[in-house]
C-alpha positions as CSV (number, residue, x, y, z in Angstrom):
1,M,0.0,0.0,0.0
2,R,1.3,3.5,-0.9
3,K,1.9,5.7,2.1
4,F,-0.4,8.6,2.7
5,K,0.5,12.0,4.1
6,L,0.0,12.0,7.9
7,H,1.5,14.5,10.4
8,D,1.6,14.7,14.2
9,G,0.4,18.0,15.4
10,K,0.2,19.6,18.8
11,R,-3.3,18.3,19.4
12,G,-3.4,15.2,17.2
13,A,-2.8,13.9,13.8
14,A,-3.5,15.7,10.5
15,L,-3.9,14.1,7.0
16,T,-4.5,15.3,3.5
17,I,-7.6,14.1,1.8
18,R,-9.1,14.4,-1.7
19,V,-12.9,14.2,-1.6
20,T,-15.0,12.9,-4.5
21,P,-18.7,14.0,-3.7
22,R,-21.8,12.4,-5.3
23,A,-20.1,9.0,-5.4
24,R,-22.1,5.8,-5.6
25,R,-21.1,5.0,-2.0
26,T,-19.0,6.5,0.8
27,E,-15.6,4.7,1.0
28,L,-11.9,5.0,1.2
29,A,-10.8,4.9,-2.4
30,G,-7.0,4.6,-2.1
31,V,-4.0,6.8,-2.0
32,L,-2.9,9.2,-4.7
33,E,0.7,9.4,-5.9
34,D,1.4,12.5,-3.7
35,G,0.3,10.6,-0.6
36,T,-3.2,12.2,-0.4
37,L,-5.9,9.8,0.9
38,R,-8.8,9.6,-1.5
39,V,-12.3,9.4,0.0
40,R,-15.5,9.1,-2.0
41,V,-18.7,10.4,-0.3
42,A,-22.3,9.8,-1.5
43,Q,-23.6,13.2,-0.5
44,P,-23.5,16.2,-2.8
45,P,-21.2,19.2,-2.0
46,V,-24.3,21.4,-1.1
47,E,-24.7,23.2,2.2
48,G,-21.9,21.2,3.8
49,K,-23.5,17.8,3.3
50,A,-20.4,16.2,1.8
51,N,-18.1,17.6,4.5
52,K,-20.5,16.3,7.2
53,A,-20.5,12.9,5.6
54,L,-16.7,12.9,5.3
55,L,-16.3,13.7,9.0
56,A,-18.8,11.1,10.1
57,F,-17.2,8.5,7.9
58,L,-13.7,9.2,9.1
59,A,-14.9,9.1,12.7
60,K,-16.4,5.6,12.0
61,V,-13.2,4.4,10.3
62,L,-11.0,5.7,13.1
63,G,-13.4,4.6,15.9
64,V,-13.6,8.1,17.5
65,R,-16.5,10.5,18.2
66,K,-17.4,12.9,15.3
67,N,-16.4,15.9,17.4
68,R,-12.7,14.6,17.4
69,V,-12.4,15.0,13.6
70,E,-12.4,18.4,12.0
71,I,-11.6,20.0,8.7
72,V,-8.8,22.6,9.3
73,A,-8.2,23.6,5.6
74,G,-10.1,23.2,2.4
75,E,-13.7,23.5,3.7
76,R,-15.0,24.6,0.3
77,G,-12.6,22.6,-1.9
78,L,-12.0,19.0,-2.9
79,D,-8.6,18.9,-1.2
80,K,-8.7,19.1,2.6
81,I,-6.6,18.8,5.6
82,V,-8.4,17.0,8.4
83,S,-7.3,16.9,12.0
84,I,-8.0,14.0,14.4
85,L,-7.7,15.3,17.9
86,D,-5.9,13.3,20.6
87,M,-4.7,10.6,18.3
88,S,-1.2,10.0,17.0
89,A,-0.3,9.8,13.4
90,E,0.8,6.2,14.0
91,D,-2.6,5.2,15.4
92,V,-4.5,6.9,12.6
93,Q,-2.4,5.2,10.0
94,G,-2.9,1.8,11.6
95,R,-6.7,2.2,11.8
96,I,-7.0,3.4,8.2
97,E,-4.8,0.6,6.9
98,R,-6.9,-2.0,8.8
99,W,-10.1,-0.5,7.4
100,M,-8.7,-0.6,3.8
101,D,-7.5,-4.2,4.3
102,A,-10.9,-5.2,5.6
103,Q,-12.7,-3.4,2.8
104,K,-10.6,-5.4,0.2
105,S,-11.7,-8.6,1.8
106,D,-15.4,-7.4,2.1
107,K,-15.6,-7.8,5.9
108,P,-15.9,-5.1,8.5
109,P,-12.8,-4.4,10.6
110,D,-12.6,-5.5,14.2
């Protein structure tokens, strides 16, 4: 698996994400060449629906409450920087990799 961009910040981890709204389903779609995590969301980019769906999905993937995940840059664009509060970059990477591995085998992660 290609490495994605992930940074440890003062309050938690931050990762770069490319969002594809109006997708068939909400899912992690892989890692781009520059290390950006690609996420497809089913909701349209209208009135913040896609952003809300992105944050809810990432919270589910990472096993944290929704209020621990926030968009710190790119609120209105497709490229975003998302912060995960009180979680190390190593923990975030491990959880995302487990989710992607489970997705490939069509079974939910533990």
